[in-house]
N, C-alpha and C positions, 0 to 999 in steps of 0.2 A: 492405596490404589497404584498399581504399576502401569505406566504408560510408556510404550515404545513402538517403533515401527515394526510391522510384520514384514515377511519376506518380500511381498509385492511392493510395499512402500519403500523398502530398502533398495529394491531393483530400480524403482522409479528415480530415487535419489542418485543412484550410480549412473543411470542413463542421462539424467539431467546434467550431472557434473561433466561427463564426457562430452556432451553436446556443447556446453558452455565453453569448455577448454578448447574445443575444436572450432566452433563457429563464432564465438564472441570473445576472442582474446583481448588483452589490454590494447593492442594496436588498433583494433576495430572500434573499441569503445572511445579511444582518444580521437578518432576520426569523427565519430558521431556527435561528441559533445561540442564540437566546433560548429555544428550546423544549427540552424534556427530551431529545429524541433527535437533533435536528438533521437529521431525515429528513422529506422531502416526498414523499408517495406520488404526487402528480401529476407532479412532476419525474422520479421514478423511471420512471413509465409512459412519459413522453416519451422518456427515454433508451433504454428497452427497445424502443420503436417504431423507433428508429434501427438496431436490431440489435446494439447494442454489448455487451449482456450475454453474447451467445454468440460473441463475436469469436474466442476461442481454444478454444471447445468443439468437439469433432469433429463433422463434418457428420452422422454417423449418429445423433447425439443431439440434433439440432435446431440445432446451432451453425453457425458459418461456417467453422471450421477454418483461421483465418488464422494467420500467423506472429506470433511475439513481437515482431518488428521493426515489424509493422503495429500491434500493440497498443501499442507504445512511442509511435507517432505520436499515438494517441488519448490515452493517459495524460498525455503532455506538455501537450496542450491543456487537459485537465481540471485539471491542476495550475496552469496559467497562470491559470485562472479560480477556483482553490481551490474547486472544486465540492464541496459537502458531501454527506454520506450514505455508505452502505455499499458503494459501487461497488468500492473497493479491496479491502475485506474479502471481497466476494463473488467478483468476477471475477479479482482478482489473487492471492488466497490460497486460498479454499475450493474454487473450481472446479478449479484444477490439482491439489489434493490429492484431490478426489473422482475425477478422471480417473485419477490414479496409483494410488489405493488401494482404490477401490470395486470390487465385483464387477459382473457384467453387469446383474443385476437392480437393484442400487443406482444404477448409472449411468443405467439406463433410466428409473428413477423420478424422479431428482432433477436430472440435467443438463438435460433439456428444460425443466423448470420454471425453472431458472436462466436458460436461454437466452431464454425468452419473458418473463422479468421477474416471474413469479409467485412466485418463491422467492428470498429473501435468505439468505445464509449467511456464516458466519465460522468461525474456528478458535481454540480455546483450548488453548494448549500451554505457557505460562509459569506459574511457580508462585512463591509468596512467597519461598522461600529458595534457589532454584536459579539466580538470575541469568538469563543467556541460555541456559543448558544445557537441552536439551529431550529427552535420551535416557533420563533416569532420573527420571520424575515421581513424586511422592508420592501422587498420586491413584490409587486402587485400583479395578479392575474385578472384580466377582464374578459368576461365571456362575450363572444361575438358570434352571432348566428346560432346555429344549433350544433352544440358539441365543440365549437372552436373557441380558442382563447388567444389572447395576446399578452405578452409579459413585458413589464417595464421595471428596470431597476439595475443594480450593480452587484455582481458576485465576485468574491475574491478567492484567490488561491485554488482555482479550478485546476485539477491535476491533469496535465497533458491534454487540455481542451483543444489546443491548436490542431491536433491530428485526429480528433474524435469525429465520428460520423453522426453520433447522437449524444446529446447532453441532457441529463435529467436535472431539472432545476426546481428548487423549492420556492414557493411563493404563496402569498395570502390571497385567497379567493373568498370574497364576502366575509372577510375577517377570520377565515379558517385556513389552516395549513393545507396545501395541496402539492402534489408532485406532477411536473409537466415535462413532456419530452419535446426537445427542440432539435430539429435536424440541421446538419451541416449546411452552411451557406444560407440559412434563413435570413430573410430581410430584417434589418434592424439589429442584427447580432454583430458585435465587434469583440474580437479577442486579441488581447495584448499580452505578450510575454513579460513576466516580472523577473527581476534579478533574484536568484536564489543561491544557496550554498551548494546544493546538489546539482552538478552539471549534467547528470544523466537523466534528469527529469525536468519538465518545464511547468512552473506554476504560472497561472494566467489570471488576468482580470477580464471579466465578461461584462460588457455593457449591453443591455437589452432595451430597445426602444420600439414598443409595439410589435414585438417579435412573435410571429405565429408559433403556436405550441399546441400539443395534444395532451390532455390530462390523463394521467395514469389512473384508471378507475377500478383497479383490483382492490383498492382500499376504499371503503364506503364512507369514511368520515375523517375528520382531522386527527382524532386519536389513533386511528389505524394508520394514517400517513406518518405520524410521528413514530409509531412502532416499527413500521417498515423501514424508515430512514435510520432509526436507531439500530435495527438488525443489520443493515448494510454497513453501518459504521463499525459494528462489532466484527463483522467479517473482514473489513479493511484493516482494522487494528490488529487482528490476528495475523493476516497476511503480511503486514508491515513488520510485525514483531518476529515472525518466522524469517523474513528476509534479514532482519537485523542479527539474528542468531548466526546466519551464514557469514555476515560481515564480521562479526566478532571473531568467529573461528578463523577467518582468513588473517585478520590482524594478529591474533595470537600466534598462529603457525608461522607467519612471516617474521614476527618479532623474535620468537624463540630460535628460528633458524639463523637469524642475523646475530643474536647474542651468542650462539654456539661457535660462530666463525670469526667474529670481530675481536681483534686483540687491541688492548690499550695498556700501556705501561708494562708490556710483557705478559699480560694475563688476558684470558678470554673474558669479555665483559659479563658473560652469563655467570661467571663465578662470584661476582659481587652481589651481595644481598640486596643492595639498592636497586639492582636491575632484575634479579630473579623474583623477589617477593611480590612486586606489583603484578608480574605476569601470572604468578600463582593465584593472587587475589582475583584477577580478571578471569582465570579459568574456573575458579569456584563460582563466580557470578554467572558465567556461561552455563554451568551445570544447573544452577537453580533457575536460571532463565528458561532453559529448555523444559524443565518441569512445569513452570508456569504457563508456557506457551502450549505445550501438549495438553495440559489440563483445560485450557481455554478452548482448544479444538474439540476435546471430548465433550465439553459443555455445549458447544454449538451442535455437535452431532447428535447429542441426546436431547436436544430441544429443551434445555434447562429453563427454569423460570426467569423472568426478566431481571429479578434481583440477583439471582445466582450468576446469570450470564454477565451482567454488569460487573459483578464482583470479580469473576475470573478473568474477564477480558481486560478490565482496567488494571488489575494487579499485574498481568503479563505486560501490558503496554508500558506502564510506569516503570516497572523493574528493568525491562529490556532496553527501553529508551535511555535510561540513565547509564546502564551498563555499556551500551554501544558507544555512547559519547565518551565515557571514562576510558574505555578500551582504546578509543581513538587517541586520546591524550597519551596513554601509556605507549602505544605504538610509535607515536611521534617522538616521545622522550627516549625510547629504546634505540631508535635509529639515529637519534641526534639530528644534526643539520640536514642530512640527506632526506629525512622524512618530510621536510617542508618544501623540498624542491619539486618543480613541475615534472622532472624526469622520473621520479619514483611514484608508484601507484598508491603509496600509503596516504597521500594527500587526497586522493579520490575517495577513499574509504572514510577518511576523517570528515570530508564534506558530506558524504551520505549519512554518517552518524549524526552530524550537527543538524541536518535537515529532518531526519527521521524523528529527532527528539520532539519537535513541535507538530509534525504532520498528524492529522486526525486527533489532536489534543495532546498537550504536553503533560509530563508526569504530575505536575501540580494539579491540573484539572482532573486527571484520571484518579488521583488519590482522593480528591474531594468526592468524586462519584463513588469510589470504593467505600468511603466512610458512610455516605448516605445509604448505600446498598446494604450495609451491615447494621444500620441504625445507630451510628455513633454521631 
């Protein structure tokens, strides 16, 4: 099967690249990463004006209803420019979960707001002691009154929750998994930033103490809630892997350009096999990574079976996460000492690669899921 972007998808990628180069240069990124949230409201509005927030939201809710392969083209360019902010959390994770698990009223209220950029969202599903396991949270939902709930518990590594207008939280209700929507500034909600490698995003700890919440009732039982959350994580893994492809490409391009111009002992360093061969290896890994990511996008678009989707997405996430981090090492080694300095952007990509390795499941966890999916 041959997968590649069509003309419209290539045009989207070109448009996104020009936008990032003009509106989000390195100087702007460096300003944002020194702030508490790494979020720029003006940049967010500019991105929303492009229609990107609603790319995969159904047309009936104000979105464009595009394919995940089209979304891959966009995420790849955003990753190439390491664009900061909650785009991944909102478009790659929360929106797919709301589409999968929300009822008609909940979708009608929140999806158009996400599509027009007036709502930022994220998902809190990890906990201090569960590792990457998400089906049995310790957070508890208690029903109060008719249709209302309160949540109590702690969630870890909520992506950009500090700037989210809504947070979808997983919790146990009567011993079964449920998904609950918490609005910004709800009583009993405390959000703390955690120290992380990637300075362009903020990982947070969420503490909930009898926090008011609304249950997402588009899923009618615990099994459906698990399926919806798993689907959203597949979408997020695809989006993150596509971003990583863009980051890998930037590192390779920057390293090759440097190797072609840097002289050492009277020779260009790119003429040394010890410099050239690792860059060739990283380029080969990028090529195979693209095949894996595009294949996962195709599986999502074709509504593949749960086993096939787990297989393709986990394969892509595991391969690309390892490749991104290894490419970061190669970029640092190619540039030498300057690659570690604050003044050069290589360290920003190295940080992004290190954080992406474990976000939404590290390669070890995804390879275990892959083996289970193929029955090994």
